[in-house]
C-alpha positions in Angstrom: 55.3 43.5 12.3 57.3 43.1 9.2 59.8 45.5 7.7 58.7 48.3 5.4 58.5 47.7 1.7 58.1 50.1 -1.2 54.7 49.2 -2.7 52.5 50.5 -5.5 48.9 49.5 -5.5 47.8 47.4 -8.5 45.1 50.0 -9.3 47.8 52.5 -10.0 49.2 50.3 -12.7 45.8 50.2 -14.4 45.1 54.0 -14.0 48.4 55.4 -15.2 49.0 53.0 -18.1 52.4 52.0 -16.7 53.6 55.5 -15.7 53.9 55.2 -11.9 54.0 58.0 -9.4 56.7 58.1 -6.7 55.3 55.9 -3.9 55.1 57.0 -0.3 56.9 54.9 2.3 54.4 53.4 4.7 54.3 50.3 6.8 52.6 47.4 5.0 49.7 45.8 6.8 49.9 42.1 6.2 46.9 40.0 6.5 46.7 37.6 9.4 48.4 34.3 8.9 45.3 32.3 9.4 41.6 32.9 9.0 39.5 31.7 11.8 36.6 29.8 10.3 33.6 29.5 12.5 31.9 26.2 12.1 28.2 26.7 12.8 27.3 23.2 11.5 25.8 21.3 14.3 24.3 17.9 13.6 20.6 18.0 13.9 19.2 14.8 15.2 16.1 13.5 13.6 13.1 14.0 16.0 12.1 10.8 17.7 8.5 9.9 17.1 6.6 10.7 20.3 3.3 9.1 19.4 2.7 5.8 21.1 1.4 4.1 17.9 4.5 5.0 16.0 6.6 3.4 18.7 4.4 0.3 18.9 5.0 -0.4 15.2 8.3 -1.9 16.3 7.0 -4.0 19.2 8.1 -7.2 17.6 11.6 -6.0 16.8 14.3 -8.3 18.2 17.8 -7.1 19.2 19.0 -8.1 15.8 16.2 -6.1 14.1 17.0 -3.0 16.2 20.7 -3.4 15.2 19.8 -3.6 11.6 17.5 -0.5 11.8 20.2 1.4 13.8 22.8 0.7 11.1 20.2 1.5 8.4 19.4 4.8 10.2 23.0 5.9 10.4 23.7 5.0 6.7 20.4 6.7 5.8 21.5 9.9 7.4 25.0 9.7 5.8 23.3 9.0 2.4 21.0 11.9 2.9 23.7 14.5 3.6 25.9 13.1 0.8 24.0 15.1 -1.8 24.5 18.5 -0.1 28.1 17.6 0.5 28.4 16.8 -3.2 27.1 20.3 -3.9 29.8 21.7 -1.5 32.5 20.0 -3.5 30.9 21.2 -6.7 31.0 24.8 -5.4 34.6 24.5 -4.4 35.5 23.2 -7.8 33.6 26.1 -9.4 35.6 28.6 -7.2 38.7 26.9 -8.3 38.0 27.5 -12.0 36.6 31.0 -11.5 39.7 32.2 -9.7 41.8 30.5 -12.3 40.0 32.5 -15.0 40.3 35.8 -13.0 44.0 35.5 -12.3 44.8 34.3 -15.8 43.1 37.5 -17.0 45.2 39.7 -14.7 48.4 38.0 -15.9 47.5 38.6 -19.5 46.7 42.2 -18.7 50.1 42.8 -17.2 51.7 41.1 -20.1 54.1 39.3 -17.8 56.6 36.8 -19.2 55.5 33.2 -18.8 59.1 32.4 -17.9 58.8 34.4 -14.8 55.5 33.1 -13.8 54.8 32.1 -10.2 52.0 29.7 -9.6 50.1 30.7 -6.5 48.1 28.6 -4.1 45.9 30.3 -1.4 45.8 28.0 1.5 43.4 30.1 3.5 40.7 30.1 0.7 41.3 26.7 -0.8 41.8 27.7 -4.4 44.7 27.7 -6.9 45.7 30.7 -9.0 48.2 30.3 -11.9 49.7 33.8 -12.4 52.8 35.4 -13.8 53.9 38.0 -11.4 57.5 39.3 -11.0 59.2 42.1 -9.1 60.5 44.8 -11.5 61.6 48.5 -11.4 59.6 51.1 -13.3 61.1 54.6 -13.6 63.3 54.1 -10.8 60.6 52.9 -8.4 60.3 49.5 -7.0 57.0 47.7 -7.8 56.3 44.8 -5.6 54.2 42.4 -7.6 55.1 39.5 -5.5 52.6 36.9 -4.4 52.8 38.0 -0.8 52.2 41.7 -1.7 49.1 41.1 -3.9 47.5 37.9 -2.6 48.7 37.6 1.0 51.7 36.3 2.9 50.3 32.7 3.0 50.1 32.2 -0.7 52.0 29.3 -2.1 53.3 28.8 -5.6 52.3 25.7 -7.7 53.3 24.6 -11.1 50.9 23.8 -13.9 51.3 20.1 -13.2 50.3 20.8 -9.5 47.3 22.7 -10.8 46.2 19.7 -12.9 46.8 17.3 -10.0 44.6 19.5 -7.8 41.8 19.2 -10.3 42.3 15.5 -10.5 42.1 15.4 -6.7 38.6 16.9 -6.8 37.6 14.3 -9.4 38.8 11.6 -7.0 36.8 13.1 -4.2 33.7 13.0 -6.3 34.4 9.4 -7.3 34.7 8.4 -3.7 31.5 10.2 -2.8 29.7 8.2 -5.6 31.1 4.9 -4.3 30.2 5.8 -0.8 26.6 6.7 -1.8 26.2 3.4 -3.5 27.4 1.5 -0.5 25.3 3.6 1.9 22.2 3.3 -0.1 22.6 -0.5 -0.4 23.1 -0.9 3.4 20.3 1.6 4.2 17.6 -0.1 2.2 18.6 -3.7 2.6 19.0 -3.5 6.4 15.7 -1.7 6.9 14.0 -4.2 4.5 15.5 -7.2 6.3 14.3 -5.9 9.7 10.9 -5.1 8.2 10.4 -8.6 6.7 11.3 -10.3 9.9 8.8 -8.1 11.9 6.0 -8.3 9.4 6.3 -12.0 9.3 5.7 -12.1 13.0 2.8 -9.7 12.8 1.1 -11.7 10.1 1.6 -15.0 12.0 0.4 -13.5 15.4 -2.6 -11.8 13.8 -3.6 -15.0 11.9 -3.2 -17.1 15.1 -5.2 -14.5 17.1 -8.1 -14.5 14.5 -8.2 -18.3 14.6 -8.6 -18.4 18.4 -11.4 -15.8 18.5 -15.0 -16.9 19.4 -17.6 -17.1 16.7 -19.5 -14.1 18.2 -16.5 -11.9 17.3 -16.7 -13.0 13.7 -20.4 -11.9 13.6 -19.2 -8.3 13.9 -16.0 -8.8 12.0 -16.8 -10.2 8.6 -14.3 -12.5 6.9 -13.9 -10.1 4.0 -12.8 -7.4 6.4 -10.4 -9.7 8.2 -8.8 -10.8 4.9 -8.4 -7.1 4.0 -6.7 -6.5 7.3 -4.4 -9.5 6.8 -3.4 -8.3 3.4 -4.0 -4.5 3.0 -3.4 -3.3 6.6 -0.4 -5.4 7.2 0.9 -4.4 3.8 0.6 -0.8 5.0 2.7 -1.7 8.1 5.2 -3.4 5.7 5.5 -0.2 3.6 5.7 2.0 6.7 8.5 0.3 8.6 10.5 -0.9 5.5 12.2 1.0 2.8 9.8 3.9 3.1 11.0 4.6 6.7 14.6 4.4 5.4 13.7 6.9 2.6 12.1 9.2 5.1 15.3 9.3 7.2 17.3 9.8 4.0 15.3 12.7 2.6 14.8 14.5 5.9 18.6 14.3 6.4 19.0 15.8 2.9 16.7 18.6 3.9 18.6 19.5 7.1 22.0 19.0 5.5 21.1 21.2 2.5 19.9 24.1 4.7 22.7 23.8 7.2 25.3 24.0 4.3 23.3 26.9 2.8 23.3 28.9 6.0 27.0 28.2 6.7 28.0 29.2 3.2 25.8 32.3 2.7 22.9 32.9 5.1 21.6 35.9 3.0 21.0 33.8 -0.2 19.6 30.9 1.9 17.0 33.2 3.5 16.0 34.5 0.0 15.5 30.9 -1.3 13.7 29.9 1.8 11.3 32.8 1.3 10.2 31.3 -2.0 9.5 27.9 -0.5 5.9 28.7 0.5 5.1 29.6 -3.1 6.4 26.3 -4.4 4.5 24.5 -1.6 1.3 26.2 -2.6 1.8 25.3 -6.3 2.5 21.7 -5.4 -0.6 21.6 -3.2 -2.8 23.0 -5.9 -1.5 20.5 -8.4 -2.1 17.6 -5.9 -5.6 18.8 -5.1 -6.5 19.1 -8.8 -5.2 15.7 -9.7 -6.9 14.0 -6.7 -10.3 15.7 -7.2 -10.6 15.4 -11.0 -9.2 11.8 -11.1 -11.7 10.7 -8.5 -14.6 12.4 -10.3 -13.5 11.0 -13.6 -13.1 7.5 -12.3 -16.6 7.7 -10.8 -18.1 8.6 -14.1 -16.3 5.8 -15.9 -17.3 3.4 -13.2 -20.9 4.6 -13.7 -20.6 4.0 -17.4 -19.2 0.5 -16.8 -22.0 -0.3 -14.4 -24.5 0.7 -17.0 -22.8 -1.5 -19.6 -22.6 -4.4 -17.2 -26.3 -4.1 -16.2 -27.4 -4.0 -19.8 -25.2 -6.9 -21.0 -26.3 -9.1 -18.1 -30.0 -8.3 -19.0 -29.6 -8.0 -22.8 -32.7 -10.2 -23.5 -34.9 -8.0 -21.4 -33.5 -4.9 -23.0 -34.1 -6.2 -26.5 -37.5 -7.5 -25.7 -38.7 -4.1 -24.6 -36.9 -2.2 -27.3 -34.7 -0.3 -24.8 -31.5 -0.3 -26.9 -31.6 3.4 -27.8 -32.6 4.4 -24.3 -29.7 2.4 -22.7 -27.3 3.7 -25.4 -28.3 7.3 -24.5 -27.8 6.5 -20.8 -24.3 5.1 -21.5 -23.5 8.1 -23.7 -24.4 10.5 -20.9 -22.0 8.9 -18.5 -19.2 8.9 -21.1 -19.9 12.6 -22.0 -19.6 13.6 -18.4 -16.3 11.8 -18.1 -15.1 13.5 -21.3 -16.0 17.0 -20.0 -14.3 16.2 -16.7 -11.2 15.1 -18.6 -11.1 18.4 -20.5 -11.4 20.4 -17.3 -8.7 18.2 -15.7 -6.3 18.9 -18.6 -6.9 22.7 -18.3 -6.5 22.7 -14.5 -3.4 20.5 -14.5 -1.9 22.6 -17.3 -2.5 25.9 -15.4 -1.1 24.4 -12.2 2.0 23.2 -14.0 2.4 26.6 -15.7 2.5 28.3 -12.2 4.9 25.6 -10.9 7.4 25.9 -13.8 7.1 29.7 -13.7 7.9 29.9 -10.0 10.8 27.4 -10.3 12.5 29.6 -12.9 11.6 32.7 -11.0 13.4 31.3 -8.0 16.4 30.5 -10.3 16.3 34.1 -11.6 16.1 35.7 -8.2 18.8 33.4 -6.7 21.3 34.1 -9.5 20.6 37.8 -9.6 21.0 38.1 -5.8 24.1 35.9 -5.9 25.6 38.3 -8.6 24.7 41.2 -6.4 26.6 39.6 -3.4 29.6 38.9 -5.7 29.6 42.5 -6.9 29.8 43.7 -3.3 32.5 41.1 -2.6 30.2 39.5 0.0 30.3 36.1 -1.6 32.0 34.2 -4.5 30.6 32.3 -7.4 31.2 28.8 -6.1 29.4 29.6 -2.8 26.4 31.0 -4.7 26.1 27.8 -6.7 26.6 25.6 -3.6 23.9 27.5 -1.7 21.5 27.5 -4.7 21.7 23.7 -5.3 22.0 22.7 -1.6 18.9 24.7 -0.5 16.8 23.7 -3.5 17.8 20.0 -3.1 16.9 20.3 0.6 13.5 21.9 -0.2 12.7 19.2 -2.8 13.9 16.5 -0.3 11.3 17.7 2.2 8.7 17.2 -0.5 10.0 13.7 -1.1 10.0 13.0 2.7 6.4 13.8 3.2 4.9 10.9 1.3 7.1 8.5 3.2 6.0 10.1 6.4 2.4 9.6 5.3 3.3 5.9 4.8 4.7 5.8 8.3 1.6 7.4 9.9 -0.7 5.2 7.8 1.2 2.2 9.1 0.7 3.4 12.6 -3.1 3.8 12.0 -3.4 0.4 10.4 -1.5 -1.2 13.3 -4.1 -0.1 15.9 -6.7 -2.6 15.0 -4.1 -5.2 14.0 -2.5 -5.1 17.5 -5.9 -4.8 19.2 -6.8 -8.1 17.6 -3.5 -9.7 18.5 -3.9 -8.6 22.1 -7.6 -9.6 22.4 -8.2 -12.6 24.7 -11.6 -14.1 23.6 -14.2 -15.2 26.1 -14.3 -18.6 24.4 -10.7 -19.3 23.8 -10.2 -22.4 21.6 -6.4 -22.4 22.4 -6.9 -22.4 26.1 -5.8 -25.5 28.1 -8.2 -24.6 31.0 -11.3 -26.6 31.7 -12.2 -30.2 32.7 -11.4 -33.2 30.6 -13.5 -36.1 31.9 -12.2 -39.6 31.4 -15.3 -40.6 29.5 -17.7 -38.8 27.1 -21.2 -40.3 27.6 -22.7 -37.9 25.0 -25.8 -36.9 26.9 -27.0 -33.4 26.1 -29.3 -31.3 28.3 -30.8 -27.8 27.6 -32.3 -26.4 30.8 -34.6 -23.4 30.1 -32.0 -21.8 27.8 -32.7 -18.3 26.6 -30.3 -16.8 24.1 -29.8 -14.0 21.6 -26.8 -13.4 19.4 -24.3 -10.8 20.6 -24.5 -9.0 17.3 -28.3 -8.6 17.7 -29.0 -8.6 21.5 -32.5 -7.2 21.0 -33.7 -10.2 19.0 -34.4 -13.3 21.1 -33.6 -16.6 19.4 -34.2 -19.2 22.1 -36.7 -18.6 24.8 -36.9 -21.1 27.7 -35.6 -24.0 25.4 -35.4 -27.3 27.2 -34.3 -30.6 25.8 -32.9 -34.0 27.1 -30.9 -36.2 24.8 -29.7 -39.5 26.2 -26.7 -41.5 25.0 -27.3 -43.4 21.8 -30.5 -41.6 20.8 -31.2 -40.0 17.4 -33.0 -36.8 17.9 -34.4 -34.7 15.1 -35.1 -31.0 15.4 -37.8 -29.6 13.0 -39.5 -26.3 12.5 -39.7 -23.3 10.3 -36.5 -21.6 9.1 -35.2 -19.2 11.8 -36.9 -20.9 14.7 -33.6 -21.6 16.5 -32.6 -25.1 15.3 -29.1 -24.2 14.1 -28.6 -22.1 17.2 -29.0 -25.3 19.3 -26.2 -27.0 17.3 -24.0 -23.9 17.8 -24.5 -23.9 21.6 -23.6 -27.6 21.8 -20.3 -26.8 20.0 -19.9 -23.8 22.3 -19.7 -21.3 19.6 -21.6 -19.0 22.0 -22.2 -19.0 25.7 -25.6 -18.4 27.3 -25.9 -16.0 30.2 -25.7 -17.0 33.8 -27.9 -20.1 34.7 -30.4 -18.0 36.7 -30.9 -15.8 33.6 -30.1 -17.7 30.4 -30.3 -21.3 31.6 -27.5 -23.8 31.0 -26.2 -26.3 28.4 -24.9 -29.6 29.9 -22.9 -32.3 28.1 -21.9 -35.4 30.0 -23.7 -33.9 33.0 -21.4 -30.8 33.1 -21.9 -27.3 32.0 -20.1 -26.7 28.7 -18.4 -23.6 30.2 -16.6 -25.9 32.6 -15.3 -28.3 30.0 -12.0 -28.0 28.1 -13.0 -26.6 24.7 -10.5 -28.7 22.7 -11.6 -31.9 24.5 -15.3 -31.1 23.9 -15.0 -30.4 20.2 -12.7 -33.4 19.6 -15.6 -35.6 20.7 -18.1 -34.0 18.2 -18.6 -34.7 14.6 -20.3 -32.1 12.5 -21.8 -32.2 9.0 -23.3 -29.0 7.9 -25.7 -28.0 5.1 -22.9 -26.6 2.9 -19.8 -28.8 3.0 -16.6 -26.7 3.2 -13.6 -28.3 1.5 -10.2 -26.7 1.2 -8.1 -26.4 -1.9 -6.0 -29.5 -1.4 -6.2 -33.2 -1.9 -9.2 -35.4 -0.8 -6.9 -37.2 1.7 -5.9 -33.9 3.3 -9.5 -32.7 3.5 -10.4 -35.9 5.4 -7.3 -35.7 7.6 -8.5 -32.2 8.8 -10.9 -34.2 11.0 -7.9 -35.8 12.8 -4.4 -34.6 12.1 -2.7 -37.8 13.1 -4.9 -40.0 10.9 -3.1 -42.6 8.8 -3.9 -43.5 5.2 -5.8 -46.6 6.5 -7.9 -44.4 8.7 -8.7 -42.2 5.8 -9.8 -45.0 3.6 -11.8 -46.6 6.4 -13.7 -43.3 7.0 -14.4 -42.9 3.3 -16.0 -46.4 3.2 -18.3 -45.5 6.1 -19.3 -42.4 4.3 -20.0 -44.2 1.0 -17.2 -42.2 -0.6 -14.5 -44.8 -1.3 -15.9 -46.1 -4.6 -16.1 -42.7 -6.4 -12.7 -41.7 -4.9 -11.1 -44.9 -6.2 -12.5 -44.2 -9.6 -10.6 -40.9 -9.9 -7.2 -40.9 -11.7 -5.3 -39.7 -8.6 -7.6 -41.4 -6.1 -7.1 -39.8 -2.6 -4.5 -37.4 -4.0 -7.0 -35.7 -6.3 -7.1 -31.9 -5.8 -10.7 -30.8 -5.0 -10.2 -27.2 -6.2 -11.2 -24.0 -4.3 -14.2 -24.8 -2.1 -14.3 -28.3 -3.8 -15.4 -27.0 -7.2 -14.0 -30.0 -8.9 -16.5 -32.3 -7.2 -20.3 -32.5 -7.3 -22.4 -31.6 -4.3 -23.0 -35.2 -3.3 -19.3 -36.0 -3.5 -18.4 -33.0 -1.4 -20.9 -33.9 1.2 -19.7 -37.5 1.5 -16.1 -36.3 2.0 -17.4 -34.0 4.7 -19.1 -37.0 6.4 -15.8 -39.0 6.2 -14.0 -36.0 7.8 -16.5 -36.1 10.6 -16.3 -39.8 11.1 -12.5 -40.1 11.1 -12.3 -38.8 14.7 -14.9 -41.5 15.7 -17.1 -38.9 17.5 -19.4 -39.9 20.3 -21.9 -37.1 19.4 -22.8 -36.5 15.8 -24.4 -33.2 14.7 -26.1 -33.2 11.3 -27.3 -29.7 10.2 -29.5 -30.2 7.2 -26.8 -32.3 5.6 -28.9 -33.3 2.6 -30.8 -30.1 1.9 -28.5 -28.8 -0.8 -28.5 -32.0 -2.8 -30.6 -33.3 -5.7 -32.8 -36.4 -5.1 -30.2 -38.9 -6.4 -27.3 -37.5 -4.4 -29.5 -37.2 -1.4 -30.3 -40.9 -1.4 -26.6 -41.8 -1.5 -25.7 -39.3 1.2 -28.6 -40.4 3.4 -27.4 -44.0 3.3 -24.0 -42.7 4.4 -25.6 -40.8 7.3 -27.7 -43.7 8.4 -24.5 -45.8 8.6 -22.7 -43.0 10.5 -25.4 -42.7 13.1 -25.0 -46.3 14.2 -23.7 -46.5 17.8 -23.6 -42.7 18.3 -25.8 -40.0 19.8 -27.0 -38.0 16.8 -28.8 -34.7 16.7 -30.3 -34.0 13.3 -31.8 -30.9 11.7 -33.9 -32.2 8.8 -34.6 -30.6 5.5 -36.9 -33.3 4.1 -39.0 -34.6 6.9 -39.3 -38.0 5.3 -35.7 -38.7 6.3 -36.3 -38.5 10.0 -39.3 -40.8 10.4 -37.2 -43.4 12.1 -35.7 -41.0 14.6 -36.0 -42.0 18.3 -37.3 -38.5 19.2 -38.6 -35.7 17.1 -38.6 -32.2 18.6 -40.8 -29.5 17.0 -39.4 -26.0 17.6 -41.3 -22.7 17.1 -40.0 -19.2 17.9 -37.2 -20.6 20.0 -39.2 -22.9 22.2 -40.0 -26.6 22.2 -43.7 -27.1 21.3 -43.8 -30.8 20.6 -41.8 -33.9 21.4 -42.4 -37.5 20.4 -42.0 -40.1 17.7 -43.2 -39.6 14.1 -46.5 -41.5 14.7 -47.2 -39.8 18.0 -46.7 -36.3 16.5 -48.8 -37.1 13.4 -51.6 -38.3 15.6 -51.5 -35.1 17.7 -51.9 -33.0 14.5 -49.8 -30.2 15.8 -46.9 -28.2 14.3 -45.1 -31.3 13.0 -48.2 -32.6 11.3 -48.6 -29.2 9.5 -45.0 -29.3 8.4 -45.3 -32.8 7.0 -48.6 -32.1 5.3 -47.3 -28.9 3.7 -44.1 -30.6 2.4 -46.1 -33.5 1.0 -48.1 -31.1 -1.0 -45.0 -29.8 -2.6 -45.0 -26.4 -0.8 -41.8 -25.1 0.6 -41.3 -26.1 4.2 -41.1 -22.5 5.3 -44.8 -22.0 4.5 -46.4 -23.7 7.5 -49.5 -23.4 9.6 -49.5 -20.1 11.4 -49.7 -17.9 8.3 -47.2 -15.9 6.3 -45.5 -14.5 9.3 -44.1 -17.8 10.3 -42.8 -18.4 6.7 -40.6 -15.4 6.9 -37.3 -16.6 8.2 -35.8 -14.4 10.9 -32.4 -15.8 10.0 -33.0 -14.8 6.4 -33.9 -11.3 7.6 -30.8 -11.1 9.6 -28.6 -12.2 6.7 -30.4 -9.8 4.3 -29.9 -6.9 6.7 -26.2 -7.7 7.1 -25.7 -7.8 3.4 -24.9 -11.5 3.3 -27.3 -12.1 0.5 -26.1 -9.1 -1.6 -24.5 -10.8 -4.6 -22.7 -9.1 -7.5 -22.9 -10.1 -11.1 -19.4 -11.5 -11.1 -20.1 -13.6 -8.0 -23.0 -15.3 -9.7 -21.1 -16.3 -12.8 -19.9 -19.9 -12.7 -18.4 -22.4 -15.2 -19.8 -25.5 -13.6 -23.5 -24.9 -12.7 -24.3 -26.5 -9.4 -27.7 -27.7 -8.5 -30.1 -24.9 -7.9 -30.5 -26.0 -4.2 -26.9 -25.1 -3.4 -27.6 -21.4 -3.6 -25.8 -18.7 -5.5 -24.1 -17.3 -2.4 -21.8 -20.2 -2.4 -21.1 -20.3 -6.1 -17.5 -19.7 -6.9 -16.7 -16.9 -9.3 -15.8 -17.5 -12.9 -12.2 -16.4 -12.3 -11.8 -18.9 -9.5 -12.6 -21.9 -11.7 -9.2 -21.7 -13.4 -5.7 -22.1 -12.2 -3.1 -19.5 -12.9 -1.7 -21.7 -15.7 -5.1 -22.0 -17.3 -5.7 -18.2 -17.1 -2.3 -17.5 -18.6 -3.1 -19.9 -21.5 -6.5 -18.2 -22.0 -4.7 -14.9 -22.1 -2.3 -16.1 -24.7 -5.1 -17.4 -26.9 -6.9 -14.1 -26.5 -3.8 -12.1 -27.4 -3.3 -14.3 -30.4 -6.8 -13.8 -31.7 -6.8 -10.1 -31.1 -6.1 -8.3 -34.4 -3.0 -6.0 -34.5 -4.0 -2.3 -34.7 -1.4 0.3 -35.8 -1.1 3.6 -34.0 -1.9 5.4 -37.2 -5.3 3.8 -37.4 -6.0 4.9 -33.8 -4.8 8.5 -34.6 -7.2 8.6 -37.6 -10.1 8.7 -35.2 -8.9 12.2 -34.2 -8.0 13.3 -37.7 -10.4 16.2 -37.7 -8.5 17.8 -34.7 -5.0 17.3 -36.2 -4.1 20.9 -35.8 -5.0 20.8 -32.0 -2.8 17.7 -31.6 0.0 19.4 -33.6 0.0 22.5 -31.2 0.0 20.1 -28.2 3.0 18.2 -29.7 4.8 21.5 -30.3 4.1 22.5 -26.7 5.5 19.1 -25.5 8.6 19.6 -27.6 9.1 23.1 -26.2 8.8 21.8 -22.7 11.3 19.1 -23.6 13.9 21.7 -24.7 13.7 23.6 -21.4 16.4 21.8 -19.5 19.0 21.9 -22.3 18.2 25.7 -22.4 18.6 25.8 -18.6 22.0 24.1 -18.9 23.1 26.8 -21.5 22.0 29.7 -19.3 23.6 28.1 -16.3 26.9 28.0 -18.1 26.6 31.6 -19.0 25.9 32.4 -15.4 29.1 30.7 -14.4 31.0 32.9 -16.9 29.4 36.0 -15.4 30.4 35.0 -11.9 34.0 34.7 -13.2 34.0 38.4 -14.2 35.6 41.2 -12.1 33.1 42.2 -9.3 32.4 45.6 -10.8 31.2 44.0 -14.0 29.1 41.2 -12.6 26.0 43.2 -11.8 25.7 44.6 -15.3 25.8 41.2 -16.9 23.7 39.3 -14.3 20.6 41.5 -15.1 20.5 40.1 -18.6 21.0 36.4 -17.8 18.8 36.4 -14.7 16.0 38.0 -16.8 16.3 35.2 -19.4 15.5 32.7 -16.6 12.1 34.4 -16.2 11.6 34.2 -20.0 12.5 30.5 -19.8 9.9 30.1 -17.0 7.1 31.7 -19.2 8.1 29.6 -22.2 8.3 26.3 -20.3 5.0 27.0 -18.5 3.3 27.8 -21.8 4.6 24.6 -23.3 3.5 22.4 -20.5 0.1 24.1 -20.5 -0.5 23.5 -24.2 0.7 19.9 -23.8 -1.7 19.2 -20.9 -4.7 21.1 -22.1 -4.7 20.0 -25.8 -3.3 16.5 -25.6 -5.4 15.5 -22.6 -8.5 16.9 -24.3 -7.8 14.9 -27.4 -7.1 11.8 -25.3 -10.5 12.0 -23.7 -12.2 12.6 -27.1 -10.4 9.5 -28.4 -11.6 7.5 -25.4 -15.1 8.8 -25.9 -15.0 7.7 -29.6 -13.6 4.3 -28.9 -16.1 3.5 -26.1 -18.8 4.1 -28.7 
């Protein structure tokens, strides 16, 4: 214990106007030298995802990727807690200034000479107080106004220069925090993004490779459009989920925990109050989100309906005009637009009301927090800087949670998208084109046998396609398959290529090539000995030479030219400016149908196949092109076993064997003359075609004319064509079919499209904003009120800054005066909430309404 001192309380000085009573001698109770500060801040680790799919997202991460993500996670956490820490420093700085203001007021009240001023530093509360206290004698009594007597034994004195240097030190701290945040943010995002790009590259590659190795039956139930969507959209979701969005989730969730931890450590009472308002803000945000989603979806649906009406009418304008349907169609279009306008008005009102509630509750929270903070200060339970620290740290943490949720949704969306992606990657097909298993005989004698084959497609197991189909093709023969569309001819070709497998021999029969079951042969070896020319030649968007080289990857330029001569394609290729380096365009759109087919024949011949499969190779050509291509096919058949599916029966008269197929079974076999003499199915087909009737209309009635294959395609939506898909710049021959017509957009390169856009922009007349606004001239007063509301809403935050400054001044007052002042300024925050909510409501309701009216007018 220290010695006894003669002391007069400071309150006595204020109550007796300088006339002091005789003090009593009593031992002075000095405060403890140090204040034990409990540190309740325990680092909360981010919860590890427990779902298997979330973990599997990173299945292709290498050790380097894991290191990058680990560093990104650490920097993300540090980046996240940096903002609450910044609020901590900000609160300390406010404490610093508040106590400077308070102690300066005490010094001025005592009228103490500046020359005897002692600058005081409180080491236990970390703030600086410049005062001017001095020990003097009043009326014979000793008044101890020393630093130790009033502010504690551990107070230290600083000069004005030291005070300024302390302020500068805080500025330096803030600067270093800013630099640290910049570096942490860069490392966090860049490292996560680098790891993401490396992993997504592997996922794209493995998915694409897995798709290419799947059997054709798998593609029947997985349309190419869906696969392209998965390759682009679903993998892009994975990209978003494990890239910067994952880093941002870690950052914002760290901000949430950091803000609430600092809030509870600084003042748990105020933190609980602010946390109590969180559900109201969440409800307001949810209402706003639901309103936006619901009305936007409905509005887009109505505009899409109006667009569909306009597209339908424009595409059939001659019919509409011929039947005088202009007014009817205009009324139908107007109805759709009017519905969209009404929905837009409802959307504006609903969004305005939701934002009114949101702004009102935000400023209500501000008012309650500052009022309760003032109450705590008046009871000496807290100080102004701590109130500000808790207020901003907790609110920032709450808003950070709202920012984290969308990123968490991206992460869960990525996990959902990865399920099918990884299932496809892991799928081992029954017919694996990449497998090295199977026999590879030394010779390929090109004999083909079908022994009582029964088959149905896996996608439609209840529809039999082949039923007891038997056929023997010897080496060197040319065999033609004829029959109505859908009778199973193309299925035979696909079974030879082993696109599908038949059931066990005792159930589905067997397909033999070179005397061996195709299931026992190595698939790559089998297909390398086949040459295929289909009805619709498929060319890729590259040069002619590369398209031919797809038939054999190691082909030389001499091989390419030799194959093109055999296919009767060399002359027209040589006449092109770039010869074999000519780009064919997407799906070969830069070439005619006959030219594409001859290139496809050259691609088939370059591998010198022992068995040639021609699937209606001339059916999509006009008469002139067909003649040229048929000559090429006749040359290609020389010295090879050839199986032909004929479109025009006149082209197969010289075939060694003609097989008539009906409903999946062989009904006739023989030469042309033999089958004509027997007057069976082949005779009916030839007679029907010679009369100019479509080959599908054959003896047996209308039922046989209906193609089962056509029914299958129609039911699967393959024939459902949109207006845009049918548009084409270069009209192909009608036989080629609209389903293979490239769209208008695909006829141009990106450079050509850019040039067209520039020309369009150049020809488009310039329209001033005033001319557009004149369309709503009648409602100018409504627009004016909306603009005023927007202006009021824009002035809210400057007004908030002014009120916030006044709140800080209130916090600097003596504790017994804080509560009286805080009532006024906290109440003004509620007024600010009402004003801001009203402004944003008027802006949304009136301006959105006028926007929809303007759109309605312009659409007309």
